[in-house]
C-alpha positions as CSV (number, residue, x, y, z in Angstrom):
1,D,77.2,-178.2,-19.0
2,N,73.9,-177.8,-21.6
3,L,75.9,-181.0,-24.0
4,P,73.8,-182.7,-25.1
5,D,76.4,-185.1,-26.9
6,A,78.8,-185.4,-23.8
7,F,80.2,-187.9,-21.9
8,L,82.1,-188.5,-18.3
9,F,86.3,-189.5,-18.9
10,L,87.6,-191.4,-15.6
11,V,91.1,-191.2,-14.8
12,N,92.6,-192.5,-11.7
13,K,96.9,-191.3,-11.7
14,L,98.8,-193.5,-9.5
15,G,100.3,-190.4,-7.6
16,K,100.7,-186.9,-8.4
17,H,104.0,-187.6,-9.8
18,E,102.5,-189.7,-12.9
19,L,101.7,-188.2,-16.6
20,L,98.9,-188.2,-18.7
21,G,100.2,-189.2,-21.6
22,M,98.6,-186.9,-23.4
23,D,99.6,-183.2,-25.3
24,V,96.5,-181.1,-25.5
25,S,96.0,-177.5,-26.7
26,S,93.8,-174.1,-26.2
27,H,90.5,-175.2,-28.1
28,D,87.7,-171.9,-28.8
29,D,86.8,-170.0,-25.2
30,G,88.0,-172.5,-21.6
31,H,88.7,-175.4,-23.4
32,L,91.2,-178.1,-24.1
33,A,91.6,-179.9,-27.6
34,V,93.0,-183.7,-27.0
35,N,96.0,-183.8,-29.8
36,Q,98.2,-187.1,-28.9
37,I,97.5,-189.4,-26.9
38,F,100.5,-191.8,-25.9
39,L,101.5,-195.2,-25.0
40,E,102.2,-195.5,-21.4
41,G,100.5,-193.1,-19.2
42,A,97.3,-192.9,-16.5
43,V,94.9,-191.9,-20.1
44,A,96.1,-195.2,-22.0
45,R,95.5,-197.0,-18.8
46,A,92.8,-196.0,-18.7
47,N,91.4,-196.2,-22.3
48,R,92.5,-199.9,-21.8
49,A,90.3,-200.5,-18.7
50,A,86.9,-198.9,-20.0
51,L,87.9,-200.9,-24.0
52,N,88.2,-204.4,-21.3
53,R,84.7,-203.5,-19.5
54,C,81.8,-205.4,-21.0
55,P,79.7,-203.3,-22.5
56,P,83.2,-200.9,-23.8
57,G,82.8,-197.4,-21.7
58,P,83.8,-194.3,-23.4
59,T,88.0,-193.7,-24.5
60,L,89.5,-190.4,-25.2
61,Q,90.4,-189.8,-28.6
62,V,92.9,-187.5,-29.6
63,G,90.6,-184.9,-31.3
64,D,88.3,-184.4,-28.1
65,I,87.6,-181.4,-26.3
66,I,87.9,-180.9,-22.2
67,H,85.6,-179.0,-21.4
68,R,86.0,-179.5,-17.6
69,V,88.2,-181.1,-15.2
70,N,86.7,-181.8,-11.9
71,S,84.9,-178.9,-11.1
72,V,87.2,-176.4,-13.2
73,R,86.0,-175.1,-16.3
74,G,85.9,-172.0,-18.4
75,S,90.2,-171.5,-18.1
76,E,92.6,-173.6,-19.6
77,P,95.8,-172.8,-17.3
78,D,93.3,-173.6,-13.9
79,M,92.0,-177.5,-16.3
80,V,96.3,-177.8,-16.6
81,A,96.5,-177.4,-13.2
82,E,93.8,-179.4,-11.5
83,F,96.0,-182.1,-14.1
84,K,99.2,-182.0,-11.9
85,L,96.9,-181.7,-8.4
86,A,94.6,-184.4,-8.3
87,D,94.8,-188.2,-8.1
88,T,91.6,-188.7,-9.6
89,L,90.4,-187.0,-12.3
90,V,86.4,-186.5,-14.0
91,L,86.8,-185.1,-17.7
92,L,84.1,-183.7,-19.4
93,V,84.6,-184.4,-23.3
94,T,82.7,-183.9,-26.6
95,R,83.6,-186.0,-29.5
96,P,83.3,-182.9,-33.0
97,T,82.0,-184.3,-36.0
98,A,84.4,-184.3,-38.7
99,R,83.4,-181.3,-40.2
100,Q,84.4,-179.2,-36.6
101,W,87.7,-180.8,-36.5
102,S,88.6,-180.5,-39.7
103,R,87.5,-176.4,-38.6
104,C,90.0,-176.9,-35.4
105,Q,92.8,-177.2,-37.6
106,E,92.6,-175.0,-39.4
107,P,96.0,-172.2,-39.1
108,C,96.5,-170.4,-35.7
109,A,93.0,-171.7,-34.9
110,M,94.6,-173.6,-31.5
111,V,97.5,-172.3,-29.6
112,Q,99.7,-175.0,-28.2
113,M,100.0,-174.9,-24.2
114,E,103.8,-176.4,-23.2
115,V,102.2,-179.6,-20.9
116,A,105.7,-181.4,-20.7
117,Y,104.4,-183.1,-17.3
118,M,101.7,-184.4,-20.0
119,T,104.1,-185.4,-22.8
120,P,106.6,-188.6,-22.3
121,P,109.0,-189.5,-25.0
122,V,106.7,-192.8,-26.6
123,P,104.7,-193.2,-29.8
124,A,101.1,-192.4,-30.5
125,V,98.7,-194.8,-29.6
126,H,96.7,-193.1,-32.7
127,S,99.1,-195.1,-35.3
128,F,97.7,-197.3,-37.6
129,V,98.7,-199.0,-41.9
130,I,95.5,-198.1,-43.9
131,P,94.9,-201.8,-45.9
132,P,95.5,-201.0,-49.0
133,S,92.1,-202.0,-50.2
134,I,90.9,-198.6,-48.5
135,E,93.9,-196.5,-49.8
136,H,92.8,-196.6,-53.0
137,G,89.2,-196.1,-52.6
138,Y,87.4,-199.1,-52.6
139,V,86.6,-202.5,-50.3
140,G,87.0,-205.8,-52.1
């Protein structure tokens, strides 16, 4: 894995039946893109734990690209299966630049994967309100 900006993200599930609480899709060849992270689930709990460390650890964010799940790489279906099978998940992740991310959002660039066990019906973690000063293009 020759990825200079990659980081490892650890997820400890409370059991094989715990929801991960994220939505992923196919990205390029053999990678997964994180489309949504929900408030509940193993990923949100891992993010909270990472933020509570001193210094804070890396978090998984919408737009991140998962290159490997434990020792599984190169096959989206196999990586998704590993999400279900393992209680401890070590993800090899990269965070695209803004330019790379906009390219990923082009129509037909990603194929949505049905990963129902990862997507409980709760609001996303990444919703926020833009302050009026920023929304209008100036900071006071």
